[in-house]
N, C-alpha and C positions, 0 to 999 in steps of 0.2 A: 518666555514662558518655560522653555526646556530647562534653562539654568535655575530658574526659580522652583519649578515643580519637581524636577527629577534630581537635580543636584543640590537642592535645599538652600540655595543662596537667596537672600532677601530680595524682594521685588525692586526696591530702590537701587540696590547694588547691581542687580541683573540689568536694569535699565542703564545704569552707568557703564556697565560692561559693553553694552551695545554702542554707546558713544565712543568708548575707548577703541572698540573694533574699527569703527569708521575713521577715527583719528589715525590709528596705526595704518589703516588701509590707504589713507591719503599719501602718507610717506611711501608706502609700497608702490602706489601708482606712479609716483615720480621716479622712484628708484627703478622700477620695472622698465619705464621708458628709457631712462638713461642707460641702463645695462643692456637693453635690447639693441640700442644704437651701437654700443661698443662690442658686445659679445654675440649678437645675433638674436633674432626673435625666437627661434626654436629652443635654444638653451633655457631662456627665461620661461617660456611656456611650459616646457617639461619640468623645470624646477618648481614652478608655481602650482601646476596641476598635480604633480606628484606629492608635494608637501600638503596641499589642501586635502587630497584624498586621505592621506595618512592621518592628518589632524582631525578630520571629521570622524574617522573611526576611533581615534584615540580619545576623543571627547566622550564617546559612549561608555568607555571603560574607566575613565578617570574619576577619582573620588571628588566630592564637592568641596574640596579645600579651596578657600578663597584665593590664595596666592596662585594655586595651580589653575584656577579658572581664569585669572588675569593672564597667565602665560598662554593658556589654550586659546583664549579669545584673541590675544595678540597674534599668535601664529595663524589662526584662521583668517583674521582680517588681512594680515600681511600677505599670506599665500594666495588668497583670492584676488586681492587688488593688484598684486605684482603682475598678474597676467593681462590686465585690462589694456594698458598702454601698448604692450607688444602686439596684442591682438588687433587693436585699431591700426597700429603702424603696418602690420602685415597686410591688412586690407588695402591700405594705401599703396603698399609695395606692389601688390599683384593687380591692382585696378589699372585699367587703361586711363590715361590722363583725362580723356573726355567723359569718362563715366564714373569718376571717383564719388561724386555726390550720390548718384543712384545706387552705386555699390554699397555705400554706407547705409543708405535707406533700406535696401533689401536686407542687409545684415541685421540691422536693428529690428526690422519687421519680423524676421525669422526668430531672432533671439527672444524678443519680448512676446511675439505671437505664440511660439511654442512654450516659452517660459511662463505664459499666463496659466497654463495647465498645472504647473508645479504646485501651487498652493492647494488645489483640489486633490491632487495625488497625495501630497503630504498630509492633508487632513484625513484622507481615507486611511493611510498607513497608520497614523497616530490613533485613530478611532478603532481600527480593526486589530492592531497589534500593540504597538507602544510608540512613544515618541522617538525612541532609539531608531526605529525603522525609517523615520524621516531622514536621519543622518546617514543611514545606510544607502538610501535612495540617492541622496545628493553625492555620496562618495562614489556610487556607480557612475553617475553622470560625469563626475570629475575624472574618473578613471577612463571613461570613453574619450573625454577631451584630451587626456594624456596620450591615449593611443592614436588619436587623430594627429596630435602634435608630432608624434614620431614620423609621420609622413611629410611634415613640413620641411621644405628646403629653403634655407636662407638665400636671399637674392644678393649677389655681389654687385656693387655699383661700380 
């Protein structure tokens, strides 16, 4: 909707951009896991959350040029999904062997439980201010995740 209504990209192309984002994200997910195994979870989390924060803000000021939208969506998808595997691996790293399952369950309950409020907040921000504020909101959340990632210590095996 944002890329269509605010950036002026046709609805069909905007939908295709969503598919493109998830396709790029799939590669980011694999690469994030691989790199976090080699370089450490913290570095990849910081890289991903930092780039995601910047790319969300950049999208709000970028013109609606189609080539630029493809680039922006690729960076958004890659930077978001590159954090997913390292985050899951980190949970496994810090969980006691006998509680890995429940630890994942609690993590996903918190993530999706709290995350379930995001659409309502985003809708409020878009209705009260503009759709750009939705991206500012998610950039703030990503910046907080970046800050929390600064406190993460990699576990040496």
